N, C-alpha and C positions, 0 to 999 in steps of 0.2 A: 303163801300163795293165794282164795277164795277160788273154789269152783263155781261157784257162782255167787255175786253180791252185789242189793239192790239196796239204798239208802235207811229201809229197821231191819231187812235180815243177810240171812249168812250161811254160805254154804263150804263149809268145809273140816277135813281130818273125820271125815264120816259125822258131823254133829250138824241141824242146822238150830241158830239160836238166833234171839231174837240179839239187835243190836242196841244195850242198856241205853235206855233213854231220847231210844230215838225218836226223830215225828214229823208228820207227815200234817198238811189239814182234810185229809180225809178222816183223822184219830182225833179219838177225843178222851186225849190222853197222853205219856212219852210211854215208848214200850219197856215194861216189864226183865228182867232175865226170865226167860225161858227158853227153854232147850229143844226138842226130837230128834228123835233118834232115828234115820234114815232106815235102821230095818225097818220102822214102824209105817211109813205110807203108804205101803201096802195093807194097811185095818181097813176094817171094814163099817159101815154102822146100815142100820135100819131104817126108815123114815116113812112110816102113814105104808110098809109096803114096799116101797121101795128100795136101790142100793146104793150110796153114798161111797166115794174116800171119806174115813171118818176126819184127818186131820183139817179142812177145807170150811168142814158143816158147822167143825166143835170149834175154831177160832169163828168162824163169824162172827158169833155171837163176845164175842170181843169188844171192848168198845176199842180201847188203844190197836185193832186188827185197823193198817191201813190192806182192806181182803185183794186190792190187787200187784201191793206187795207182795206178800203171802206167798198167789196164786203163782206169780213167775216165781223165785224161788223153790215152791211145793212142784212143782213143773219140773226143772232141773232136776229138785233131788230124784222127786220118783223115775224120770230119767235114767241118772247115775245110780240106783237103785235095782232095776232091772238092768240093766247091762250090767252090774255086777254080781247080780244073783241070777240072772237067766231067766223070772217073770220074766208074765207081759201081761204089759198093761191094758185096763180095759177099755178104750177113751169115752166110747158111749159114753161107762160110768161119769172117768177122767169126767167130762161138763159139764154133764150133769151134776158132778157136784162142783163147779168151782158156777153154776149159773146156779141153789143154790145157796152157797155160797157169800150168792151178788146179792141176793135180794133179803135176804137174811142179813145179813148184813146192813143192809143199810135200814131196814126195818130195827136193828137193834141203836141203831147210832140216832134213828129217828125218835124213839121213843124213850132217849135217855135225859 
């Protein structure tokens, strides 16, 4: 049984994965095979001198991603990994990452 599950994503067996072929009205294509190791959810990226969690920023650039579905599973994954590893979630950076991802995903979809 998955630790977390929504229309496009699941978190189970220590793996965050897209459900192949899933589709929502916000997506410009069906989900391909895509997996992210939960140990990578704390990866960071710098954009113009501002730090973000990498995966929401990265996934926002994909037209096949329903960003709200990804945000849900990412939040579940980072909470789970924080509990497992003892790492602390930077809540400010998390919210900033989600906001950036929403804006970026809207831009990407509009330009496609």
